[in-house]
C-alpha positions as CSV (number, residue, x, y, z in Angstrom):
1,M,5.8,70.8,1.4
2,R,7.4,67.5,0.7
3,R,10.4,67.2,-1.5
4,G,11.0,64.6,-4.3
5,S,14.1,62.8,-5.3
6,R,16.4,65.8,-6.0
7,T,15.3,69.2,-4.8
8,G,16.1,72.8,-5.7
9,P,17.3,75.3,-3.1
10,A,15.0,74.4,-0.1
11,A,14.8,77.8,1.4
12,E,13.8,79.4,-2.0
13,A,11.3,76.6,-2.7
14,Q,9.6,77.2,0.7
15,K,9.5,80.9,0.1
16,L,8.0,80.5,-3.4
17,Y,5.5,77.9,-2.1
18,R,4.2,80.2,0.6
19,S,4.0,83.1,-1.7
20,A,2.2,81.2,-4.5
21,C,-0.3,79.8,-1.9
22,A,-0.9,83.3,-0.6
23,V,-1.5,84.7,-4.1
24,V,-4.1,82.0,-4.8
25,Q,-5.8,82.6,-1.5
26,R,-6.0,86.3,-2.0
27,E,-7.1,86.0,-5.6
28,F,-10.0,83.7,-4.7
29,S,-10.8,85.0,-1.2
30,A,-10.2,81.4,0.0
31,N,-11.0,80.5,3.6
32,P,-9.4,78.5,5.2
33,S,-5.9,79.1,4.0
34,V,-4.6,77.4,0.8
35,A,-1.7,75.0,1.6
36,P,-1.7,71.9,-0.5
37,S,0.9,69.2,0.0
38,V,3.1,69.1,-3.0
39,T,6.2,67.1,-4.0
40,S,8.8,68.7,-6.2
41,V,10.9,66.4,-8.4
42,L,14.0,67.6,-10.3
43,G,15.5,65.7,-13.2
44,A,12.2,64.9,-14.9
45,D,11.9,64.4,-18.6
46,K,9.9,67.5,-19.0
47,N,8.4,70.3,-16.8
48,E,4.9,69.2,-15.8
49,V,2.4,69.0,-13.0
50,E,0.9,65.7,-12.0
51,F,-2.3,66.6,-10.3
52,G,-3.2,63.1,-9.1
53,Q,0.0,62.9,-7.2
54,Q,0.3,66.6,-6.6
55,E,3.9,66.6,-8.0
56,I,5.7,69.4,-9.7
57,R,8.2,67.7,-12.0
58,L,11.0,69.9,-13.4
59,K,13.9,69.1,-15.7
60,K,16.0,71.4,-13.6
61,W,15.4,74.0,-10.9
62,D,13.4,76.9,-12.3
63,R,11.8,79.2,-9.8
64,N,9.2,80.5,-12.2
65,A,8.1,77.0,-13.3
66,F,8.0,75.9,-9.7
67,A,5.8,78.8,-8.6
68,Q,3.5,78.2,-11.5
69,G,3.2,74.5,-10.5
70,V,2.3,75.5,-7.0
71,V,-0.3,77.9,-8.2
72,M,-1.8,75.2,-10.4
73,V,-1.9,72.6,-7.6
74,A,-3.3,75.2,-5.1
75,F,-6.0,76.3,-7.6
76,G,-6.9,72.7,-8.3
77,D,-7.3,71.9,-4.6
78,L,-9.3,75.1,-4.1
79,M,-11.6,74.3,-7.0
80,H,-12.0,70.6,-6.0
81,D,-13.2,71.8,-2.6
82,R,-15.7,74.1,-4.2
83,S,-16.8,71.9,-7.1
84,A,-19.5,69.9,-5.2
85,A,-21.1,73.1,-3.9
86,M,-21.0,74.7,-7.4
87,A,-22.6,71.6,-8.9
88,R,-25.4,71.7,-6.4
89,R,-26.0,75.3,-7.1
90,A,-26.0,74.7,-10.9
91,V,-28.7,71.9,-10.4
92,T,-30.8,74.3,-8.2
93,W,-30.6,77.1,-10.8
94,A,-31.5,74.7,-13.6
95,D,-34.5,73.4,-11.6
96,Q,-35.6,77.0,-10.9
97,T,-35.4,77.9,-14.5
98,L,-37.4,74.8,-15.6
99,E,-40.1,75.7,-13.0
100,V,-40.4,79.3,-14.3
101,E,-40.6,78.0,-17.9
102,R,-43.3,75.5,-17.0
103,A,-45.3,78.2,-15.1
104,G,-45.3,80.4,-18.2
105,H,-47.0,77.8,-20.4
């Protein structure tokens, strides 16, 4: 995990990061392990997650908001990796449905 401009308690942030990644991994039976690179930035105008930059921006250190941000980034990474396979499966299923419909007429 990379840290942004001002960071919260580093040891607590690392512990929360590992825990949040483990929760996402267990919830979605992810293999290999989930461990996205994230940057945490304190002193932001509002609490938010910037997915493109994988930043967790917090007004001030908030362990719950940080953990939620890590879960969101980890989930986004996990779904990004799976999205191409899911799209191919959707096309295959749609093609199979069309073939069955045509065969019935």
